[in-house]
C-alpha positions as CSV (number, residue, x, y, z in Angstrom):
1,M,4.5,-37.6,-20.2
2,D,7.9,-39.2,-20.3
3,D,8.6,-41.0,-16.9
4,S,12.0,-39.2,-16.5
5,V,10.3,-35.8,-16.9
6,A,7.6,-36.7,-14.4
7,I,10.3,-38.0,-11.9
8,R,12.3,-34.7,-12.3
9,K,9.1,-32.8,-11.5
10,A,8.4,-34.9,-8.5
11,D,12.0,-34.4,-7.3
12,V,11.5,-30.6,-7.5
13,L,8.4,-30.9,-5.4
14,I,10.1,-33.0,-2.8
15,E,13.0,-30.5,-2.6
16,A,10.5,-27.7,-2.1
17,L,8.6,-29.6,0.5
18,G,11.1,-28.9,3.3
19,W,11.2,-25.2,2.6
20,I,7.4,-25.0,2.4
21,R,7.1,-26.6,5.8
22,R,9.8,-24.3,7.2
23,F,8.3,-21.1,6.0
24,R,4.6,-21.9,6.6
25,D,2.8,-18.9,8.2
26,K,6.0,-16.7,8.0
27,I,5.8,-13.2,6.6
28,V,8.0,-12.3,3.6
29,V,8.3,-8.7,2.4
30,V,8.9,-8.4,-1.3
31,K,10.0,-5.1,-2.9
32,L,9.2,-4.8,-6.6
33,G,10.8,-2.1,-8.7
34,G,13.3,-1.2,-11.4
35,S,13.2,-2.8,-14.8
36,A,11.1,-5.7,-13.5
37,L,8.1,-3.4,-13.5
38,E,8.5,-2.4,-17.2
39,D,7.5,-5.6,-18.9
40,P,3.9,-6.8,-18.3
41,Q,4.7,-10.4,-18.8
42,T,7.6,-10.2,-16.3
43,V,5.3,-8.6,-13.8
44,R,2.7,-11.3,-14.3
45,N,5.3,-14.0,-13.8
46,L,6.4,-12.5,-10.6
47,L,2.9,-12.1,-9.3
48,A,2.2,-15.8,-10.2
49,D,5.2,-16.6,-7.9
50,V,3.8,-14.4,-5.1
51,I,0.4,-16.2,-5.4
52,F,2.1,-19.6,-5.2
53,M,3.9,-18.4,-2.1
54,E,0.6,-17.4,-0.5
55,T,-1.1,-20.6,-1.6
56,V,1.5,-22.9,0.1
57,G,1.4,-21.0,3.4
58,L,3.8,-18.0,3.2
59,R,2.3,-14.6,3.9
60,P,3.8,-12.2,1.3
61,V,3.6,-8.4,1.6
62,L,4.3,-6.6,-1.7
63,I,5.7,-3.1,-1.8
64,H,6.7,-1.3,-5.0
65,G,8.3,1.8,-6.4
66,G,8.1,3.0,-10.0
67,G,10.8,5.6,-10.6
68,K,11.0,5.0,-14.4
69,A,7.2,5.3,-14.8
70,I,7.3,8.5,-12.7
71,T,10.0,10.0,-14.9
72,A,8.1,9.1,-18.1
73,A,4.9,10.7,-16.7
74,M,6.8,13.9,-15.7
75,K,8.3,14.1,-19.2
76,K,4.8,13.8,-20.7
77,A,3.7,16.6,-18.4
78,G,6.6,18.9,-19.4
79,L,8.4,18.6,-16.0
80,E,12.1,18.1,-15.7
81,P,13.3,15.8,-12.9
82,H,15.6,17.4,-10.4
83,W,17.9,15.3,-8.1
84,V,19.5,16.1,-4.8
85,K,22.2,13.6,-3.6
86,G,20.6,10.9,-5.7
87,R,17.0,11.5,-4.5
88,R,14.2,13.0,-6.6
89,F,13.3,16.5,-5.5
90,T,9.5,16.4,-5.1
91,D,7.7,19.7,-5.5
92,Q,3.9,19.9,-5.4
93,A,3.5,19.2,-9.2
94,T,5.9,16.3,-9.0
95,L,4.1,14.9,-5.9
96,E,0.8,14.8,-7.7
97,I,2.4,12.8,-10.5
98,V,4.2,10.5,-8.1
99,T,1.1,9.7,-6.1
100,Q,-1.1,9.1,-9.2
101,V,1.5,6.9,-10.9
102,L,2.3,4.8,-7.8
103,A,-1.1,4.5,-6.1
104,G,-3.5,5.2,-8.9
105,E,-1.8,3.2,-11.7
106,I,0.9,0.8,-10.6
107,C,-0.6,-0.4,-7.3
108,E,-4.1,-0.8,-8.7
109,G,-2.7,-2.6,-11.8
110,L,-0.8,-5.1,-9.5
111,V,-3.9,-5.7,-7.5
112,R,-6.0,-6.3,-10.7
113,D,-3.4,-8.7,-12.1
114,I,-3.2,-10.7,-8.9
115,N,-6.9,-11.1,-8.8
116,Q,-7.1,-12.0,-12.5
117,L,-4.4,-14.7,-11.8
118,G,-6.6,-16.3,-9.2
119,G,-5.1,-14.7,-6.1
120,K,-6.6,-12.2,-3.7
121,A,-5.0,-8.8,-3.2
122,V,-5.8,-5.5,-1.5
123,A,-4.3,-2.1,-2.2
124,L,-3.2,-0.3,0.9
125,S,-2.5,3.3,0.0
126,H,-3.7,6.9,0.7
127,L,-6.5,6.2,-1.9
128,T,-7.8,3.3,0.2
129,R,-6.4,2.7,3.7
130,C,-2.8,3.8,4.2
131,C,-0.5,1.7,6.3
132,L,2.7,3.9,5.9
133,F,3.2,7.1,7.9
134,A,6.1,9.5,7.5
135,E,7.7,12.8,8.4
136,K,9.6,15.1,6.1
137,L,13.1,13.9,5.3
138,W,16.0,16.3,5.4
139,L,19.4,15.4,4.1
140,T,22.6,16.8,5.5
141,D,25.5,17.8,3.3
142,A,28.5,15.8,4.5
143,E,31.0,18.6,3.7
144,T,29.1,21.7,4.9
145,G,26.7,20.3,7.4
146,E,23.9,22.2,5.6
147,K,20.4,20.8,5.6
148,L,19.2,19.9,2.1
149,D,15.5,20.3,1.3
150,L,14.0,17.5,-0.8
151,G,10.5,18.9,-1.0
152,F,7.7,16.4,-0.3
153,V,10.1,13.5,0.4
154,G,9.6,11.6,3.7
155,E,10.9,8.8,5.8
156,V,8.7,6.1,7.4
157,T,8.2,6.8,11.1
158,D,5.2,4.4,11.8
159,I,3.4,1.5,10.2
160,D,-0.2,0.3,10.8
161,D,0.8,-3.3,11.5
162,L,-2.6,-4.2,12.7
163,L,-4.1,-3.3,9.4
164,L,-1.5,-5.4,7.6
165,L,-1.9,-8.4,9.9
166,R,-5.7,-8.3,9.5
167,T,-5.2,-8.2,5.7
168,L,-2.9,-11.2,5.8
169,Q,-5.3,-13.1,8.1
170,D,-8.1,-12.6,5.6
171,G,-6.0,-14.5,3.1
172,A,-5.2,-11.4,1.0
173,I,-1.8,-10.1,-0.3
174,P,-1.3,-6.4,0.7
175,V,0.0,-4.3,-2.2
176,I,1.6,-1.0,-1.0
177,P,3.0,1.9,-3.1
178,S,5.9,3.9,-1.8
179,V,3.8,6.8,-0.7
180,A,3.1,7.7,2.9
181,I,1.1,10.3,4.8
182,D,1.8,12.3,8.0
183,R,-0.6,12.9,10.9
184,H,-2.1,15.8,9.0
185,G,-2.7,13.8,5.8
186,Q,0.1,15.3,3.9
187,K,1.4,12.9,1.3
188,Y,5.2,12.1,0.9
189,N,7.2,10.4,-1.7
190,I,9.3,7.8,0.1
191,N,12.2,5.5,-0.9
192,A,10.7,2.0,-1.6
193,D,13.8,0.1,-0.4
194,T,13.9,1.8,3.0
195,A,10.1,1.5,3.3
196,A,10.4,-2.3,2.5
197,A,13.0,-2.6,5.3
198,A,10.7,-0.7,7.7
199,L,7.9,-3.1,6.9
200,A,10.1,-6.1,7.4
201,R,11.3,-4.8,10.8
202,E,7.8,-3.9,12.0
203,L,6.2,-7.2,10.9
204,D,9.1,-9.4,12.2
205,A,9.5,-10.8,8.7
206,E,11.3,-14.0,8.0
207,K,12.7,-12.6,4.8
208,L,13.0,-9.3,2.9
209,I,13.4,-9.8,-0.8
210,F,14.5,-7.0,-3.2
211,L,13.6,-7.8,-6.8
212,S,16.2,-6.0,-8.8
213,D,17.4,-5.8,-12.4
214,I,20.8,-7.4,-11.7
215,P,21.5,-11.0,-10.5
216,G,22.4,-9.8,-7.0
217,I,25.6,-8.4,-5.5
218,L,28.5,-8.9,-7.9
219,A,32.2,-9.0,-7.2
220,N,32.6,-7.3,-10.6
221,K,29.6,-5.2,-11.5
222,H,30.4,-5.7,-15.2
223,E,30.5,-9.5,-15.0
224,P,27.2,-11.2,-14.1
225,S,29.0,-14.5,-13.5
226,S,30.8,-12.9,-10.5
227,L,27.6,-13.2,-8.4
228,L,28.2,-13.5,-4.6
229,T,25.6,-15.9,-3.4
230,H,26.1,-15.7,0.4
231,L,27.3,-12.7,2.4
232,N,27.2,-11.7,6.0
233,E,26.8,-8.1,7.4
234,R,30.6,-7.6,8.0
235,R,31.5,-8.6,4.5
236,V,28.8,-6.4,2.9
237,R,30.1,-3.4,4.8
238,E,33.6,-4.2,3.5
239,L,32.3,-4.3,0.0
240,I,30.6,-0.9,0.4
241,A,33.8,0.6,1.9
242,D,36.0,-0.7,-1.0
243,G,33.6,0.5,-3.7
244,T,32.5,-3.0,-4.9
245,I,29.0,-2.0,-3.9
246,D,28.4,1.5,-5.2
247,S,25.9,4.0,-6.7
248,G,22.3,2.9,-6.7
249,M,23.0,-0.4,-4.9
250,V,24.2,1.3,-1.8
251,P,20.7,2.5,-0.5
252,K,19.3,-1.0,-1.2
253,V,22.1,-2.8,0.6
254,E,22.0,-0.3,3.6
255,A,18.3,-0.9,3.9
256,A,19.1,-4.6,3.9
257,L,21.6,-4.1,6.7
258,D,19.1,-2.1,8.7
259,A,16.5,-4.9,8.4
260,L,19.1,-7.5,9.6
261,Q,19.9,-5.2,12.6
262,A,16.2,-5.3,13.5
263,K,16.3,-9.1,13.5
264,V,14.9,-9.9,10.1
265,K,16.3,-13.4,9.4
266,K,17.6,-13.0,5.9
267,V,17.6,-10.5,3.0
268,H,17.7,-11.5,-0.6
269,I,18.6,-9.5,-3.7
270,V,17.3,-11.3,-6.8
271,D,16.9,-10.5,-10.5
272,G,13.2,-10.1,-10.9
273,R,13.5,-10.5,-14.7
274,R,14.5,-14.1,-14.4
275,P,11.5,-16.5,-14.7
276,H,10.4,-17.8,-11.3
277,S,13.4,-16.2,-9.5
278,L,11.3,-15.8,-6.4
279,L,10.4,-19.5,-6.1
280,L,13.9,-20.6,-7.0
281,E,15.4,-18.4,-4.3
282,I,13.0,-19.5,-1.5
283,Y,12.1,-23.1,-2.3
284,S,15.3,-24.6,-3.7
285,D,18.5,-25.8,-2.0
286,H,20.5,-23.4,-4.2
287,G,19.1,-19.9,-4.7
288,V,19.7,-17.7,-7.7
289,G,20.5,-14.4,-6.1
290,T,22.5,-13.0,-3.1
291,E,21.4,-13.8,0.4
292,I,22.6,-11.6,3.2
293,V,22.6,-12.9,6.8
294,P,23.5,-11.5,10.2
């Protein structure tokens, strides 16, 4: 190996050393979803980063969605998706597909990949041991005040933090699908972004990281080079108010703000398709996404 290449590698390790020390034994919640879940190699790259994080002392908790896979499975079953205020209406037939795709396919696949890559992962779902508990979610129409029924869609009301902490203490990475149950065992489809924020709050996480399919928050959503790398809560609320942050990014960013209000130290929005984006965001002096701070 050329000496200059070896020295550059050593410099990278030295730069990472301070961050590794700082985040040792800290909990980080990572939400995986969007286009990052579609390409198997991208998923394996992300999981390799998660394993690295655990190996050097961080305690990652992985939660995932899977909207595109659900829509594809519904189409195959002859079911047409129905949306209410941007949320998937979930009837009984849709719920069965949602739970099978999320817990039975994606979650088990992520656990299998982590174990094959040399890590240790545990699936925490209604099929194994569930750590997310919910109640039925009702939306309210802003104009009429009418309650809107979403079917079997829920919002997280409780988390089995003891189960999660025991899993982490055993040296395993918890992998959690965005499916919750109520006290009667009824399953609910839940929003993975808001569930990730709830996990970060309950676990007093150092960081909450949303792996997205865009570089982060953009000043101009049509121009990737307009990335805003560092924002505080006040500025984020201004960007929502003026429409810079709109459509599908709003729930994600509002979940980020909720987490910060609950004393999560930082929230990051990172392009999960970029190789090693997780490691670059956490262990380098200059990250590659948007960090939001109190």
